[in-house]
N, C-alpha and C positions, 0 to 999 in steps of 0.2 A: 605826490600822488597824481596819477594821470587823471585828467578830467576830459569829459566829452565836449563836443562843440557847444557853444552857448545857445540858449534857447532861441535867441533872435535869429540865428542862422538856420534854424529848423522851422520856426513858425513864421507865418506871414506878418510883416510889420504892420503897425497900427494904421498908417496912412493907406497902405494898399488894402488893408482889411476893410476900411471904411468905404473905399472905392468899390470893393467887391460887393459889399452889402447894397450899395446903390444900384450897381449893375444887376444884381439878383432881383431887386425890387422891380426894376423896369422890365426885366426879362419875364417875370411872373405876370406883370400887368399886360404885356404884349401877348403872352400865351393866352390869357383869358380873352383878349380882344380877337385874337386869331380864331379861337374856338367858337366864339359867338358868330363870327363871319362864316367859318367853315361849315358849321352845323346848320345854321338858319338860312344862309343866303347863297353859298357857293355850290358849284356842281363838280367839285374836286373828286377825283377818283377815290373811292373809300380806302383802298390799300395805301395810297399815297398820304391821305389824311391821317390814317393810323400811324404811319411811319413818322411823319413830322411830329405828331403829338407825342409819341413814345420817346423819341430821341430828345425832344425839347424838355419833357418832364424829367428824363434821366439826367440831363445836364444840370437842371435846377436842383434835383435831389442830391446828386453827388457833390455839388458845390456847397450845399447847406448842411450836409451831414458828415460826420467823421467816420472813419473806417472802424474805430473802436470807441466805446464809451469812455475809456480811460483818457482819451485825448480831449474831452470836452473842456476840462479846466485849463488845459495847456494852450488852447486856441488852435485854429486850423493850421495845417502844415502844407507845404507846397505839394508834396506827393499826393495829398488828398484830392487835389484838383485834377490828377491824371485821368481818373474815370470820366470826369466831366468833359475834359478835352477829347477823349476817345469817343464819347457820345456825340459830340458836335461833329467830329470827323466822320464817324459812321453815318450820321444823319445826312451830312452833305454828300457823301458818296452815294447813299441810297437814292437820294433825290436826283442827283445828276445822272444816275444810270437807270432811272426808274422805267423809262420807255423800253429800253433794251431788255431789262429783266422781266417786265410784264409781258412782252410779246415774243419772247424767245420760244422756239419750238421744243427743244430738248429740255428735259428736266435736270440733267446733270452735266452733260457734255458742254452745254453753253456757259457754264459757270467758269469764269476766269480765275486765276490765282488771287487777283484782287477781290473778286466776289467772295471767294472762300475765306480770305483773311478777314474782311469786314463782316461777313456773316458769322464767323466764329467769335469775333469781338462783340458783336451785338448780342449773341447768345450768352456769352460770359458776363456782359454788363447787366443783362436781365437777372442772372443768378446773383450777382453781387448786390443789385438793387433789392432783390428779395431778402437776402441775408441782412442787409442793413435796416430795411424798413419793416418787413413783415416778421422776420425772425428765422431761427434755425430750423423750425419744424417744416415749414413749406419749402425752404431751401433744400433740406435733406430729401424730402419726397421728390422734388424736381430732379435732383441728382440721381436718385434710385431709378426713376422711370426713364431717364435719359440713358443710363447704363443698360437698362432692360432693352431699349431699342437697339443699342450697339452690340450687346452681347447675348441677347435672348436666343439667338440661333444656336447657342451652345447648350441650352437647356434641353433636357429630355421631355418627352411626353406632350401633353396638351398645350403647355404654355410656350413651346418653341415656335419660332417664326423664321422667315427667310432672312438671309444676311443683308444688313443695311450698312453700306460703307459710310465713312465719315462725310464725304461730299454729299451723299444722299441725305444724311441726317441734317446737315446744315441747310440744304436746299429746302427740305420739308419744314424745318423749324423756323426759318428766317425769311425765305423768299416766296412763301405761299401763305394762304390764309388758314393753313392747317396747324400752325404753331403759334408763335408769340403774337402775330398779327391777326389772330382768329376772332371768333365771336365774342369771347369775354372782353378783350381789349376794345372791340368795337362798341360794346355797351358803355365802357368807361369813357370812351372818347366822344360819345354823343349824349345819351340820356343822362348818365350819372353826372357828367360835368355840369350840364345846365341845371340839374336839380340841386347840386351842391351850390352853384352860383346863386340860385334863387333862395336857398336856405340861408346862406351867408348874408345876402342883401336884406332878407327879412329881419334877421336879428340885428344887423347894423342900423336898421331903421327904427329900432326900439321895440320890436315884437317880442324879444326875449323877456323884457320887463313885463310885457302884457301877459305872456304865457305863464310866467312865474306868479304874477298877481292873480290870474284866474285860478291856478292850482291852489294857491294859498287861500283864496276867498272861498272856493268850493269846499275845500277839505277842513278849513279851520273851525267850523262851527259844529263839528261832530267829534265823537271819541276817536282817538288815534289820528287827529288832524295832521300832525307833523309827518307821520308816515304816509298818509294818503296824499299829502302835498308832494312828497318825494316821488310817489308812483306816477302821479299825473305829470309832473314836470319832466321826469325821466322819459316817460312815454312820448311826450310831445317832442322833446329834443332828439330822442333816439329814432323816431320815425324819419327825421331828415338826415341824420348822420349815418344810420345803418351800421354803426360800429358799436358793439356792446361795450367794449373796453373804453373807448374814448368817451362815450356817453356817461359811463359810470364815473370816470375821472372828472369830466366837466361838471356834471350836476352834483356828483357826490361831494365835491369840495364845499358845496353850500348846504346840501340837505343832510348829510351824515352828522356833522357837528351839531346841527339844529336838533335832530332827533335824539342825539345823546344828551343834549341839554334838557330835553323834555322827558328824560328818564328811560329811553330805550337802551338796551345793552348794545355794546359795540358790534357784536356778531349779528344781532338782529337788524341793526341799522345798515350794516354792510350788505346783508342778504337782500333786504328790501330794495336797495339801489341796484344791486346786480341783476335781480330778476326783472325789475322795471326797465333797465337799460337793454337787456337782452330782448325783451318783447318789442322794442322799436323795429327790429328787423322783420317782424311778421305783421306789423300794423299798417294797414292801408291808410291813405292812398299812396304813400311814397314807398314804404317798406325798405328803406335804404336803397340798395341797388338790386335786391333779389328779384323783384317783380320784373324788372327790365331784362335781367339775365334769363329768367324763366320764359318770358315772351320770345326772346331770341332763340332759345333752344327748342321750344315747343311749337312755335307758330301761332299760339293762342293770343288773342288780343289782350293788351295790357289791362284794359278796363275789366275784362272778364276775370282776369287773375285777381285784380284788386277787390272786385265784388265777392269772389269766392273766398278770399282771405278774411273778409270782414267779421263774420260770426265767430270763427275760431279765435281770432285776435281779441274780440270783445270778451269771450269766455276766459281767455288767459288773464286779462287784467281784472275781470270781475272776480275770479277766484282769489287773486292776490288781495284785492281790496276787501273782499268778504272775510278772508282770514284775518286781516289787520283789524277789521271792525269787530269781529267776534272776540278776538284777543283783547281788544281795548275794553269791551263790555265786561270781560272777565277780570279787569283791573290792571291790564298791562299798558294802558295808554291814557293820556289825559287830554282834555279839551284845551286848545291853545288859549293863553291869556289874551285879554282884549287888545293889548298893545302889539301882539304878534299877528293879529288876524288880517290886518291890511284893509284896503277898501273893499266894498262889496262888488259883486259882478256887475251890477247896474252902473256903479260909478266907473268901473274900469271900461265898460263898453261905451259909456258917454265920452270918455277921454280918449280911448284908443280904437274906436270903431273902424277907422280907415284900414287898420291891419287886416280886417276881415275881407276886404275887397280882393286882394291878390289870392287869398286862400279860396274864397268862393269862386273867383274866376278860374283858378286852376282846376278845382273840382268840376265845375260846369263844363269846361273844355274837354276834360278827360272823359266825362260821362257822355258828352255829345258826339264823341268819336274822333276828336282831333288827335293828332299824333302827340306822343309825350314830349317830343322836342319842341313842337310849336307851343304846346300848353305851358311848358316851363319857360320858354322865351317870353310869352305874353305875361305870365305871372311875374317874371323878373322886371319887365317894363312897368307893370302896374305897381310893383313895390317901389320902384324909383319915383313914380308919380305921387303915390300916397305919402311918401316920406316928407313931402313938402307941405303937408297939411299942418305940421307943427314945426316951429322954428328949431327946437332942440333935436328933432329927428331927421332933419333934411340931409339928403345924401348929395353933397356937392362934389366938385372935382377931386378934392383931396380924399374925402371919405370913399368915393367911387374907386379911386386908385388903390386904397387900402383893402377894400373888399375884393377887388379883382386879384390882388396879390394873395390874400388869404385863401381864395378859392383855388388858385394854382397850387398852393402848398397843401391844402386839405385833400386834394385829389391824388397826391403822391401815393398814399397807402393803397387806394383802390387800384391805381395803375400797376403798382408792384404786384398786388395780389392777382389781378387779371392777366398780366403778361406771363407770370409764372404758371398760372392755371392753363394758359395756352399751351405751354410745354406738356402739361399733363394730358390735356385733351388731344394734342397731336400724337403723343405716345400711344394713347389708347386707339386712336384712329388708324395710324399706319401699321400697327402690329396686330390689330384685331383683338386686342386684349379685352375690350369691353364685351364682345360677344363670348369670348372664352370664359370670362368671369361670370357672365350671365348664365352660361350653360352649367358651370360648376354650382352656382347658387341654386339653379333649377333642380339639379340632381340631388343636392343635399336636402333641400326643402321638399322634394317631391313635387307634386302638383297641388299642394295645400298652401293657401295664402298666408295663414297666420304664422307658421314657422318662417316663411320667407320674409314676412314683415319684421319678425323679431330679430332675425339675422341681419336684416338691412338696418334696423335701428342701432344695433351694436356697432356695425361697420361705420355708420354715420357719426356716432358718438366718438369712436376711436379716431377716425380720419379727421374729424373736425377739431380735435383737441389742439389748442394753441393757435388755431387759424382764425383769420377774420372771416366773417360770414360769406362774402363772395367766393373766396377760395374754397371754403368748406362745402358750400352748395355745389359749385362746379365739379369738384372732385367726386362727391358722393353721387351727383346726378349721372356722371359718366360711368361710375362703377356699378351702381345699384339699380338705377331706373330701368335699364333694358330687361333685367330679370323680372321686375315687377310687371312690366308691360307684357312679357311672355305669359304671365299668369292671368292676363285678362283685366288687370287693374287699369282704369282709364288714365290717360296721360296726365290730366290735371291733378288727379288724386295722387298719382305716383310721385310727381314732382313736388307737390305740397308736402307729402309725407317726408321726403328726404330733406326739404327745406327746414321743416320744423326741427328735426333732430340735428341738422347741421347747426342751427341757431342754438339749440339747447346744449350743445357741447360746451358753450361758454359758461354754463353754470353747473356742469357735471363733473364732480371730482373723478380722478385726482388732478386733472389739468383744467380747472375752471377759470379761464383767464379773466372773465368779468368779475367773478367772485374774488380772485386774487387782487385785482385792481381796487375793488371796493374795500377789501380787508386792509390794504395798505393805508387807506385814508382813515378807516375806522379804528385802526390799531388793534385789530382782532386776529385770531388764528385763521389763516386762509381756508384750511380744511373745514373748520367749524362753520365758517361763512358759507362754504360751498354746500355742505349738507343741509343747512337751513334754507339756502336758496332752492335746493332741490325740492324741498317740501312746499315752499311758496309757489313754485312753478309746476307743481305736480300735474295740473290739468293738461299741460303741453305734452306730457308723456302718455296721455290717455286719448285725447281728442283725435290725434292723427290716425290711430287704429280705427276709430269709429267712422271718420269721414271716408275712409277707404271702403268700408262696407256700406255706409249710408251717406251717399253724396248730398243728401238734403242739408247737411251741415256746411257744405260748400255752396249753398244756394243753387244746387242743381236739382231740378224736379218741379212738380206742380206747386203753384203758390201756396195752397193750403198745407201741403206737406212741409214746405219750407218754414211756414209760420209756426206750425205745430212743433217742428224740430227746434226752432229758435226758443219758443216759450218753455218747452220741457227741459231743454239743456240749460237754460238760465236758472230754472228752479233747482236742477240737479247740481249745478256748480255751487250754488249758495249752500245747499244741504251738505255737499262734500266739504266745503270750507268749515261749516259748523261742526261737522263730525271730527275733522282734523284738529280743531281748536278746543273741542269739548264744551261748547257753549252755543245755545240757540236763543232761548229766552231766560234760562237759568243754567246753572252748571249741569252738564250732562254726565250721567254715569257711563261706564265703559260699554255696557251693552247698548245703551242709547247711541253712543258715538258710532258703534259698529253699524247700527241700523241706519243712521244718517249717511254714513259713507256708502253703505250698500245701496240705499235708496237713491243717493245722488248719482252713483254710477249707472244704475238702471235708468234713471231719468235722462241722462246724457245720451244713452243709446236710443235712437228713434224707433218707435214701434208701439203698438197698442199694448201688447203683453208686458213689455218692459216698463212702459209708462204706468200701467196699472199697478205693477209690483212696487215701483218706486213711490207712487202716491200713497200706497198702503203703509209702507215703512216710514216715510217722512211724516205722513199725517198722524200716525200713532205717536211718534215722539213729539210732534208739535202740539198735539192735544194735551199730552202729559205736562209739557213745559208751560202751556198756557194756564192750566189749572194751578201748577206750582207757583207761577209768577203772580197769578191773581191772589192766591192764598198769602204769599209773602207781602203783597201790597196791603192786604186787609190787616195783617198782623202789625205792619209798620204804622198804619194810619190809626188803628184802634186806640192806643194809649194817648195819642195827641188829642183825639176828640174827647 
């Protein structure tokens, strides 16, 4: 029987593989050092910086990942290193020819055959990186929009555009800031990298133990403590990572088994983690990378975006925690046993208080007007300093090299997402597709805001399916925001609206990636987890419509108006959660649940009339429940006396 060549002839030998791992480690460390220098201290041309950054990251990513998952067990093969070698070659060529490319007069005629070759190679490498790291969904969308640029002149009607030759396409996508080196990649190469570096350093210094301890201590002494601990922990981790899927996997491996042990059903445990992880992308001050992308697109200061996002994010987590609490009061959750509660918050603060210094420093710098890059750099330096307060948390040279390497590897997903998003943004820009789509949406919705918002919501949920948050936000912002702006919706409200639904696509069936990730850990049906997550995160599907009409929820307006909106919306969200779970002080009848849900929705909408109606409905149910609870306590105490 004929046999194929031995595996050793195809795979990289063990000795060379060990050398390759060491080379990758040092390449990742050097990338982080280069980024710190380039972002904080150098005056390098921004386009050159993005090019060096992208090609460096691609070389690392291709060397460390296989073309197909089936090869993971077999070990890396020599041909897997070909894209990495091409990344290095394209990067060297781009850097060596940078001055000529940057200062050329003509857009197309000045491109030499070598320019076209390496430009095409760079474009194809970005697509392959997207396929390997982000997945087929974004890869397919990038291919479709690229074909639209090249063949859209053949289409009839509104969506037709002028002919773009292949050299023009390569020129726009690779050798200008309209394509892969555009604003999305710029955000990844500056703000996002430094904040990921800060987050990795913070957890290497022992802050992860501190955050988990705080979550456990705060939630452990109340009903449903295991689930509340998961919400707090996922929210804290997700705020830094900005990836709902990775956060669900990272924190879910610890919190989901614990919740199941405390009596939660697998689908419920998975849904709690999925919703909590998804909320990290909308939780200030970090918000993953979405806030930086929004600042780049809108020109609005990062601090203003973070402040505007605060109240809706609080309402999101408050609704989830309230549902967990009322469900636990109804008998679906237990108080943690004493051995599972951990130390108190006071004990944790006495032991770990230095970790608050970099967080407080970061917040103070951002609020005082410092640039996000400077703020993240100072916070990183403070983290290194405070790590030496305790012997076991010190970040020495070895641990520093480890965290620099982890940062370089962690940023690969963001780079793949933003580079491919640059292709989408470039396609919309050079063909005018954004304006055409905006006009079409404007015609379908008429001049009425609500239909346009509903159509935009559906578009965001569909386009965001299977995508990481940065890609989903960029794509939906380019597609939908222009139409919302034409309807007179403020820039901040329009971008926050699409950001929310781009994030919520991670828990929206049928392709709820965060729910699928959590379901795998919980051992539950993914669709069941997705629909339960949809219920827990229901407020995120309501609040965006409200802050478009009432900017007070985005901290826009007079101080008294903002405070009233905050107070009434908090009451409304708690009532909404009580109605959904059927429990306030005692078990609620169906008509009482409907009153609580209706009253909660009215309270979330700012306004005297809506607040009055909400108070009437909620107050009626609360009074009935108070009397019923008092009567049940009297009956229970009577025989004992």
